[in-house]
C-alpha positions as CSV (number, residue, x, y, z in Angstrom):
1,M,0.1,0.0,-0.1
2,Q,1.2,3.5,-0.8
3,Q,-0.3,7.0,-0.3
4,I,-0.2,9.7,-2.5
5,G,-1.9,13.3,-2.1
6,F,-1.1,16.9,-2.1
7,S,-1.0,19.8,0.5
8,E,-2.6,23.2,0.4
9,L,-3.9,23.3,-2.9
10,Q,-5.3,26.9,-3.5
11,V,-8.6,27.3,-5.5
12,H,-10.8,30.3,-5.9
13,C,-14.5,29.4,-6.3
14,I,-18.0,30.2,-5.5
15,I,-18.9,28.3,-2.0
16,G,-21.4,29.4,0.9
17,L,-24.5,30.5,2.1
18,N,-24.0,34.4,2.4
19,D,-25.0,36.7,-0.5
20,S,-21.6,37.6,-0.6
21,E,-20.1,34.1,-1.1
22,R,-22.7,33.3,-3.7
23,N,-21.4,36.4,-5.6
24,E,-17.9,36.4,-5.3
25,K,-15.0,33.7,-6.0
26,Q,-13.3,32.5,-2.6
27,M,-10.1,30.8,-1.9
28,I,-10.3,27.4,-0.1
29,I,-7.3,25.3,0.1
30,M,-7.4,21.6,-0.6
31,D,-5.5,18.7,1.2
32,L,-5.7,15.5,-0.1
33,S,-4.4,11.8,0.3
34,I,-5.6,8.5,-1.2
35,N,-4.4,5.1,0.1
36,T,-3.6,3.0,-3.4
37,E,-2.4,-0.2,-4.6
38,E,-2.4,1.1,-8.3
39,Y,-0.6,4.2,-9.7
40,I,-2.7,7.2,-9.5
41,D,-1.1,10.5,-10.9
42,Y,-1.3,13.1,-8.2
43,V,-1.0,16.1,-11.0
44,E,-4.4,14.4,-12.4
45,C,-6.1,14.6,-9.0
46,A,-5.3,18.2,-8.6
47,S,-6.9,18.9,-11.9
48,I,-10.1,17.3,-11.2
49,C,-10.4,19.2,-7.9
50,T,-9.5,22.5,-9.6
51,R,-11.8,21.7,-12.1
52,I,-14.5,20.8,-10.2
53,A,-14.5,23.9,-7.4
54,E,-14.1,26.3,-10.2
55,E,-16.8,24.8,-12.5
56,G,-19.6,24.5,-9.5
57,H,-21.4,26.5,-7.4
58,F,-21.3,24.8,-3.8
59,L,-23.8,26.1,-0.6
60,L,-21.7,23.9,1.3
61,M,-17.9,22.4,1.6
62,E,-19.1,19.0,2.7
63,T,-20.9,19.0,-1.0
64,L,-18.0,20.1,-2.5
65,G,-15.7,17.3,-0.9
66,H,-18.1,14.9,-1.8
67,E,-18.4,15.6,-5.1
68,I,-14.9,15.6,-5.7
69,I,-14.1,12.3,-3.8
70,K,-16.9,10.8,-6.5
71,A,-15.1,12.1,-9.3
72,L,-12.0,10.7,-8.2
73,L,-13.3,7.4,-7.5
74,L,-14.8,7.4,-10.9
75,K,-11.3,7.9,-12.1
76,W,-9.6,5.2,-10.1
77,P,-12.4,2.9,-8.9
78,L,-9.5,0.6,-7.0
79,A,-8.2,3.7,-4.9
80,G,-8.2,2.5,-1.0
81,K,-9.4,5.5,1.6
82,I,-9.4,8.9,0.2
83,A,-9.2,11.6,2.6
84,L,-10.1,15.4,1.7
85,T,-10.0,18.4,3.8
86,L,-11.3,21.7,2.5
87,K,-10.2,25.0,4.1
88,K,-12.1,27.7,4.2
89,P,-9.6,30.8,5.5
90,L,-11.6,33.8,5.6
91,A,-15.2,31.8,6.9
92,L,-14.2,32.7,10.5
93,P,-12.9,36.1,12.8
94,N,-9.9,35.1,15.0
95,T,-9.4,31.7,13.1
96,A,-6.7,30.6,10.5
97,Y,-9.7,28.8,8.9
98,A,-12.8,26.5,9.0
99,F,-12.6,23.3,7.9
100,V,-14.4,19.9,6.6
101,R,-12.7,16.8,6.0
102,V,-14.3,14.2,3.8
103,E,-13.3,10.5,3.5
104,K,-14.7,7.4,1.6
């Protein structure tokens, strides 16, 4: 078993419940790890994550996370555990970021 992934991928997208979040793109930061026995290209993983975030309009980070994991499993159905953390730096005052961690 091996683990591949990346840390601190920055993507700008429409995400959130508030009107201001629905009108302007904001930065989210992604960390991904995949346990696998097969070859998985982390560059392609980052591209899939970026495309889904930038092309979609999500109310919740949880929804974005599940959509990304679903797309990764379509591309690599034999992948083992996938863990994706989405961080939203401007979500809460006096914090570095709010985050959601989605695992499959």
